[in-house]
C-alpha positions as CSV (number, residue, x, y, z in Angstrom):
1,X,-30.1,-36.1,-46.1
2,X,-26.6,-36.8,-44.7
3,X,-25.4,-40.2,-43.8
4,X,-25.4,-39.5,-39.9
5,X,-29.2,-38.5,-40.2
6,X,-30.1,-41.8,-42.0
7,X,-28.3,-43.8,-39.4
8,X,-30.3,-42.1,-36.5
9,X,-33.6,-42.4,-38.2
10,X,-32.7,-46.3,-38.7
11,X,-31.7,-46.5,-35.0
12,X,-34.8,-44.8,-33.9
13,X,-37.1,-47.3,-36.0
14,X,-35.2,-50.2,-34.9
15,X,-35.7,-49.5,-31.2
16,X,-39.4,-49.0,-32.1
17,X,-39.6,-52.3,-33.9
18,X,-38.0,-54.1,-30.9
19,X,-40.1,-52.0,-28.4
20,X,-43.8,-52.7,-29.7
21,X,-45.5,-55.8,-30.0
22,X,-47.7,-54.9,-32.9
23,X,-46.3,-53.3,-36.1
24,X,-48.5,-51.9,-38.9
25,X,-47.2,-51.7,-42.5
26,X,-48.8,-48.6,-44.2
27,X,-49.1,-47.8,-47.9
28,X,-49.1,-44.0,-48.1
29,X,-49.7,-43.7,-51.9
30,X,-52.4,-41.0,-52.3
31,X,-53.1,-40.4,-48.6
32,X,-53.3,-36.7,-48.1
33,X,-51.3,-35.0,-45.4
34,X,-54.2,-33.6,-43.7
35,X,-56.0,-36.9,-43.5
36,X,-52.9,-38.4,-41.9
37,X,-52.7,-35.7,-39.4
38,X,-56.1,-35.9,-38.3
39,X,-55.6,-39.8,-37.8
40,X,-52.3,-39.3,-35.8
41,X,-54.0,-36.9,-33.5
42,X,-57.0,-39.3,-33.0
43,X,-54.5,-42.2,-32.2
44,X,-52.3,-40.3,-29.8
45,X,-51.5,-42.3,-27.0
46,X,-52.6,-45.5,-28.7
47,X,-50.3,-45.7,-31.5
48,X,-47.1,-44.1,-33.0
49,X,-47.4,-43.5,-36.8
50,X,-44.5,-42.4,-38.9
51,X,-43.5,-41.9,-42.4
52,X,-40.2,-43.1,-43.7
53,X,-38.2,-44.0,-46.8
54,X,-38.4,-47.7,-48.0
55,X,-34.6,-47.9,-47.9
56,X,-34.5,-46.6,-44.2
57,X,-37.2,-48.9,-43.1
58,X,-35.6,-51.9,-44.9
59,X,-32.3,-51.1,-42.9
60,X,-34.2,-50.9,-39.6
61,X,-35.9,-54.3,-40.2
62,X,-32.6,-55.9,-40.8
63,X,-31.1,-54.3,-37.9
64,X,-33.8,-55.3,-35.5
65,X,-33.4,-58.5,-33.2
66,X,-37.0,-59.7,-33.5
67,X,-38.0,-63.3,-34.7
68,X,-39.3,-63.3,-38.2
69,X,-39.1,-59.8,-38.7
70,X,-37.3,-59.8,-42.0
71,X,-40.7,-61.3,-43.7
72,X,-41.9,-57.8,-43.6
73,X,-39.2,-56.9,-46.1
74,X,-41.3,-58.8,-48.9
75,X,-44.5,-56.8,-48.5
76,X,-43.2,-53.1,-48.2
77,X,-45.0,-50.8,-50.6
78,X,-43.1,-48.0,-52.6
79,X,-44.1,-45.3,-50.4
80,X,-44.2,-47.0,-46.9
81,X,-45.4,-45.7,-43.5
82,X,-45.2,-47.7,-40.2
83,X,-47.3,-47.8,-37.2
84,X,-46.3,-49.1,-33.7
85,X,-49.0,-49.9,-31.0
86,X,-49.8,-52.1,-28.1
87,X,-53.2,-52.7,-29.1
88,X,-54.1,-56.2,-30.6
89,X,-53.6,-56.5,-34.3
90,X,-57.1,-56.8,-35.5
91,X,-58.2,-54.5,-33.0
92,X,-55.8,-51.7,-34.3
93,X,-56.9,-52.5,-37.8
94,X,-60.5,-52.1,-36.9
95,X,-59.8,-48.8,-35.1
96,X,-57.9,-47.3,-38.1
97,X,-60.5,-48.6,-40.8
98,X,-63.2,-46.6,-39.0
99,X,-61.5,-43.5,-39.4
100,X,-62.1,-43.4,-43.2
101,X,-63.8,-40.2,-44.6
102,X,-65.3,-39.5,-47.8
103,X,-63.8,-37.3,-50.5
104,X,-64.0,-36.3,-54.1
105,X,-62.9,-38.5,-57.0
106,X,-59.7,-37.9,-59.1
107,X,-59.2,-39.0,-62.6
108,X,-58.2,-42.6,-62.6
109,X,-59.4,-43.6,-59.4
110,X,-61.0,-47.1,-59.0
111,X,-64.8,-47.0,-57.7
112,X,-65.0,-48.8,-54.6
113,X,-68.9,-49.3,-55.2
114,X,-71.5,-48.4,-57.8
115,X,-71.5,-44.7,-58.2
116,X,-75.1,-43.5,-58.4
117,X,-76.3,-40.0,-59.4
118,X,-79.7,-39.6,-57.7
119,X,-82.6,-37.9,-59.6
120,X,-83.6,-34.5,-58.3
121,X,-82.6,-30.9,-58.4
122,X,-79.1,-29.3,-57.9
123,X,-77.7,-26.1,-56.9
124,X,-76.0,-25.7,-60.6
125,X,-77.2,-22.8,-62.8
126,X,-78.1,-23.2,-66.4
127,X,-75.0,-23.1,-68.6
128,X,-71.9,-25.2,-69.5
129,X,-72.5,-27.5,-66.6
130,X,-75.5,-29.2,-68.3
131,X,-73.0,-30.1,-71.3
132,X,-70.4,-31.6,-68.6
133,X,-73.1,-33.8,-67.2
134,X,-74.8,-35.0,-70.3
135,X,-71.3,-35.8,-71.8
136,X,-70.9,-38.5,-69.1
137,X,-74.2,-39.9,-69.4
138,X,-76.1,-37.9,-66.7
139,X,-79.6,-36.9,-68.1
140,X,-79.9,-33.2,-67.1
141,X,-82.3,-30.3,-67.7
142,X,-83.2,-27.0,-66.4
143,X,-86.2,-26.9,-63.7
144,X,-87.2,-23.8,-61.8
145,X,-84.1,-22.1,-63.1
146,X,-81.6,-24.6,-61.8
147,X,-80.1,-27.7,-63.2
148,X,-81.8,-31.0,-62.2
149,X,-80.9,-34.7,-63.0
150,X,-83.9,-36.1,-64.8
151,X,-83.4,-39.8,-63.9
152,X,-81.5,-41.9,-61.6
153,X,-78.1,-42.9,-63.3
154,X,-75.4,-45.4,-62.3
155,X,-72.4,-43.5,-63.9
156,X,-69.6,-46.2,-62.9
157,X,-69.8,-49.7,-61.8
158,X,-67.7,-51.0,-58.9
159,X,-64.1,-51.7,-59.9
160,X,-64.0,-49.5,-62.9
161,X,-61.7,-46.4,-63.4
162,X,-63.3,-42.9,-63.0
163,X,-62.5,-40.6,-66.0
164,X,-61.4,-37.1,-65.7
165,X,-64.7,-35.7,-67.2
166,X,-66.8,-37.8,-64.7
167,X,-64.5,-36.5,-61.7
168,X,-65.3,-33.1,-62.7
169,X,-69.1,-33.8,-63.1
170,X,-69.1,-35.5,-59.6
171,X,-67.3,-32.7,-57.9
172,X,-69.9,-30.1,-59.3
173,X,-72.7,-32.4,-57.9
174,X,-70.9,-32.5,-54.6
175,X,-70.8,-36.0,-54.7
176,X,-67.8,-37.8,-52.8
177,X,-67.6,-41.4,-53.7
178,X,-64.3,-42.4,-52.6
179,X,-62.8,-43.0,-49.3
180,X,-59.7,-41.6,-47.7
181,X,-57.8,-43.1,-44.7
182,X,-54.7,-45.1,-43.7
183,X,-54.2,-48.1,-45.9
184,X,-52.7,-50.8,-43.7
185,X,-51.5,-53.7,-45.9
186,X,-50.3,-56.0,-43.3
187,X,-49.7,-56.4,-39.4
188,X,-46.9,-58.1,-37.7
189,X,-47.9,-59.6,-34.4
190,X,-46.1,-62.3,-32.3
191,X,-43.9,-63.4,-35.3
192,X,-47.1,-63.7,-37.5
193,X,-47.9,-61.7,-40.4
194,X,-51.7,-60.8,-41.1
195,X,-52.3,-59.4,-44.7
196,X,-55.2,-57.3,-45.5
197,X,-57.4,-60.3,-46.7
198,X,-57.4,-61.4,-43.1
199,X,-57.7,-58.1,-41.6
200,X,-60.5,-57.2,-43.5
201,X,-62.5,-59.8,-41.8
202,X,-62.6,-58.2,-38.5
203,X,-66.1,-57.0,-37.2
204,X,-68.8,-57.0,-39.6
205,X,-66.4,-58.5,-42.7
206,X,-66.1,-61.7,-40.5
207,X,-69.9,-61.9,-39.7
208,X,-70.8,-61.4,-43.2
209,X,-68.6,-64.0,-44.3
210,X,-70.1,-66.6,-41.7
211,X,-73.4,-65.7,-42.8
212,X,-72.5,-66.1,-46.5
213,X,-71.0,-69.5,-45.8
214,X,-73.9,-70.8,-43.8
215,X,-76.5,-69.8,-46.6
216,X,-74.4,-71.4,-49.1
217,X,-74.1,-74.6,-47.2
218,X,-77.7,-74.6,-46.6
219,X,-78.7,-74.2,-50.2
220,X,-76.3,-76.9,-51.3
221,X,-77.9,-79.3,-48.8
222,X,-81.3,-78.5,-49.9
223,X,-80.3,-78.9,-53.5
224,X,-78.9,-82.3,-53.2
225,X,-81.7,-83.5,-50.6
226,X,-79.2,-84.0,-47.7
227,X,-81.5,-84.1,-44.8
228,X,-80.4,-82.0,-41.6
229,X,-82.0,-80.5,-38.7
230,X,-81.5,-77.1,-40.1
231,X,-83.1,-77.6,-43.5
232,X,-85.9,-80.1,-42.8
233,X,-88.6,-77.3,-42.9
234,X,-87.1,-76.2,-46.5
235,X,-87.0,-79.7,-47.8
236,X,-90.7,-80.5,-46.7
237,X,-91.7,-77.3,-48.5
238,X,-89.7,-78.2,-51.6
239,X,-91.5,-81.7,-51.4
240,X,-94.7,-80.3,-51.2
241,X,-94.3,-77.7,-54.1
242,X,-92.8,-80.7,-56.3
243,X,-96.0,-82.7,-55.4
244,X,-98.4,-79.9,-56.2
245,X,-96.6,-79.2,-59.5
246,X,-97.4,-82.8,-60.8
247,X,-100.9,-82.9,-59.2
248,X,-103.3,-83.5,-62.0
249,X,-100.6,-84.9,-64.4
250,X,-101.3,-88.5,-62.7
251,X,-104.2,-90.0,-61.3
252,X,-104.7,-90.8,-57.8
253,X,-104.1,-94.6,-56.5
254,X,-108.1,-94.8,-55.9
255,X,-108.8,-93.8,-59.5
256,X,-106.2,-96.0,-60.9
257,X,-107.7,-99.0,-59.0
258,X,-111.4,-98.1,-60.0
259,X,-110.0,-97.8,-63.9
260,X,-108.5,-101.1,-63.5
261,X,-111.4,-103.0,-62.0
262,X,-113.7,-101.3,-64.6
263,X,-111.5,-102.7,-67.4
264,X,-111.3,-106.0,-66.0
265,X,-115.2,-105.9,-65.7
266,X,-115.6,-104.9,-69.2
267,X,-113.1,-107.5,-70.7
268,X,-115.0,-110.0,-68.5
269,X,-118.4,-109.1,-69.9
270,X,-117.0,-108.9,-73.3
271,X,-115.7,-112.3,-73.2
272,X,-118.9,-113.7,-71.7
273,X,-120.9,-112.1,-74.6
274,X,-118.8,-113.2,-77.1
275,X,-119.1,-117.0,-75.8
276,X,-123.0,-116.7,-75.8
277,X,-122.8,-115.4,-79.6
278,X,-120.7,-118.5,-80.3
279,X,-123.1,-121.0,-78.5
280,X,-126.1,-119.3,-80.5
281,X,-124.4,-119.6,-83.8
282,X,-123.6,-123.4,-83.1
283,X,-127.1,-124.3,-82.1
284,X,-128.4,-122.3,-85.2
285,X,-126.1,-124.2,-87.5
286,X,-127.0,-127.4,-85.9
287,X,-130.7,-126.8,-86.7
């Protein structure tokens, strides 16, 4: 690329940065060109999404006259893309995030959730495929002339890397455990930068966080016995269960009272009997 072309690209990006109120920084690593074109088509009229070199984008950021825009330079990925829109930042992120689609796993991919191979028949014919499946821990055999998975199996835990052998086996079973879409790492809006941690709370993510916080607070209040309007029923249930747990291990107040009375009566009778015996012995001795 000649120097003049670079200048033109920098100038075009500078103008877009100054024109649009919301700017999204995209990590283009592993994003397929086909998927990008589909998303760009769906977002036509709502956002401008473009690929660029990191050096060109850096120059455009420095050239733009926008408050705090230089902060974006600190979070640029190695393979950046950039999106410009007039949609609200969280609205834009939520819209893009819903456009992800399933795809086959590649060697080295990190599982976004537990990958489960379900029990049942497959379309695979007997042969080397059985070895390929059993080699990665998938119990397979032949049923009615086709390979079948004998038992449900979790082959990869969430957060673990997918091996080359497993990626081949999953492809044969037509399992697409990965998601492909635009990876927005940050959004710049009104001088503020929102990272993925904040953006991921949009929609169901935010609601789930609130539910989790409420549940944890409720459990803590019950555990320490702190009475509130929300937990009083739970505390009463807890008290009843605790009472039932120790029921039978201690005597009721009435029974304890009766025991004490009986003990006092017995001791009184015994004392009177002893006195009578002593008097009889004294009289007998006198005779």
